N, C-alpha and C positions, 0 to 999 in steps of 0.2 A: 560105667555107671558103679560105684562100689557098692560093698554090703552095710556102709553107714548110711549112703544114700537111700537102700532098699527100708532101712528104717523110719523115714520119714513120709515114704508111700503108701498109699493105702486102696485096700480093693474095695469092691461095692458091698460086699459083707460088711467089712468091717469101719465103711463111713457109715454104714445103717447103723451099728453096736452104737459106734463112736457118738452118734445124733441119737439113737433110741427112735430111730425110725425105724417102717420097714423096707426092704433092698427095692421095691417096688416104687415105692415115692423116690427112693437116690435115683432111682432111670429115670422115674417119670419129670425131677427135677433137672435129670443131666438133657434129657431130651428138649426141656422146654428152653435150655442155655441158661437156666436161673442158676443152678450152683456151678463152678469153676471145676473142668474134667480136663482130661488128657486123654487121648487114645491113643494105644502100645500095642499097633496090633490090630485085634480084635477086641481088646480088655481098655475098660475103665480104668484109668488110677487117676488118685486123688493127692493131692500135696498138704502135710496135717497144717504146715504153716500156713496157708490158703484156706481150710477148711475152715482153721480158728476166726481168720479172717471172714469169712463168709459168714460165720454165726454173729463175729461182733456186728458185722453191715446190720445184721436181722435181730440182734437184740435191742434191748431197750427204749431211749428216746430217737433213736434212730431211724431215719426212713428205710423200709426196706431195701433190701439191693435189686437194681432192675436187671431184666437180661442182659445174658451179655452180648451185643449188639453193637458192639465197636470195637470189633477182631481184627486192627490194624495191625501188620508185622512190626516186630521191636525196633527194626530197623530205619521204619519211616516214623518212626516218637523220637527218634534221636536227631539229638543236633551238635554240629562240632562246639560247639558255646557252652553245650554243657557238657562235654565229654570232660574228663581231668585227668592227667596220665600219671602227675605228681602227689598224688596226697601222702603228707607225712605221716608215719607212726605216732600216735601218744593216745591218748584217755578220750572218750568217746566225745568229750562235750567239743578236742581239739580237732578230731577227725567230722563231726558234724557239721561243726563250724566251715569247712574248708565245701562240703558240701552244699554248704547254704551258699554259701560266697557269690556264684554265678547268677545265681536270682536279684542277691543286692546289685551286682555289679551290672546286669541289664536291665535294671528297673524294676522288677516285679516285684519287691518288696523293699523298701527303707531302710527297715533293720532286720540284723536273722533273728535279734534277740527273741523277738516271742514266736518265734517259729525251732527256733532249739529248744526250747521252754517246752512245746508241744512235743517235739521230738525225745528230748526227754523223759518227760512223761508216759509216753508209749514205750520206750526199753525201761521203764520203772515195773510196767506190767509182764513184759520178756522179752528177752533180747531179740532184735533181728537180726542176729545172725545166726541165718538156718544150718550152718554147715558145710562144710567144702571150701574153705576160705571164702564165703560169700555173705553178704549183708544185704538185707531190703528196707532199710531205714523208711518210717513212714510215721506221719501222724495219725492219734488214734482215729479222728472221724475224717473219711478224705475232704467231708464238704469245709474243714481249717485249712483248706490249702487254697494260696491266695489265687484269685481270679487269673489266667491266661500265664500262669508256670505249666513249661514244658512236662509232660508225664512223665519224664523222667532223666535225672541228674545222674551220670557215670560216673566213676572214680576206678584208678587201680591204685591200690598203696604196695609199692614195688617189694618192700621188706618186709609187706604183711606186719599188722597191729591188733594186740586184743582187744575183742569187740565182744567179751562173753559168749561166743558161741556153743551153739547147744551140744557141738563136740568138741569142745575145746583149744580149737586150731584156732592159729592167727588168719584173720579177714585179708585178703588181696583186691577182693573186686564188691564196690560198693553202687548197688543199683537206689538212689533215693525216690522214690514215689512220691509223684508231688500232684499228681491228678486231683483236681476236686470232682469227682463222677465214679460213684462207688464202681460201674459195671468198667472202667477204662482200668481203673485201680486194681480190679480183683482179676480184670483178663491180662495186664501186664505183669502181675506175680505168678500167676498161671505159666504162665507162658517164658517167662525169664526160670523157672521153677524148673522146667521141664528142659529147659538148652544149656542152663547149667548142672543139671547133674551128669554132665559128657566133658571127662577131664581134659580132652585133646580140645576142647572147644574152648573151656578155660585155659588153660596153657595159648592158646593161638591167642584170644584176646588181652593175653598180659602181655603178648609180641610188641603189642601197639607200638607203635611208632609214631605218632597223629591223634587229631580225633578221627579225620578223613578213616585212617586203617582201621581204626575198631569199628568205624559205623559198616564198613565193608567186610569186617569178620563177620557181623552180625547177621549183614544180607547175605554171604556165603553162605552159613547155616542155615540158615531160613528158607532161602530156595531148594532146599537139598529135604526140606519135608516134602 
């Protein structure tokens, strides 16, 4: 983990201040499984981008996020048909079109245009490039994702591409979040945020020569936990 990653990791007091609630309330939400958090040693840690998504899920007309009760390992959520090893660099629209393509090719959606518009709307709010060469594109409201879609479409852009990331670095690893359930959406984002903090893991994913190897690398890392 590097200094940049640490800027986007929050402690219990920092989350309490950010959300303007008591620390005891934060801990109560954590223990209830309502707010996404990761335990590092004996301390709870939170990823700012995930906390922002959690707030989105609890604001406005959306139904409040349900407890994170579907914590399947990421490698179990990946399907070889939805792991892309050759994302071509280009403008955001072009990159997102490539990530959407497997959903069209596998009959999940008839056309990629509506989903592309929703993804670009989310990008207009703030970039989903979270730093360290990683991006988590997703629609504003998970319930707008197509039913039957896989939870994740993964992609590697070996050359790297500009995605307006928070640290201004090119993005190499994309994880398009497609679940229509808030609980799965937040759990996947939280879990991936933690795993992808580690440079050696990102490098191992980048070296994958097949979708199966990509999933195997994910499995190996998760079984270390």
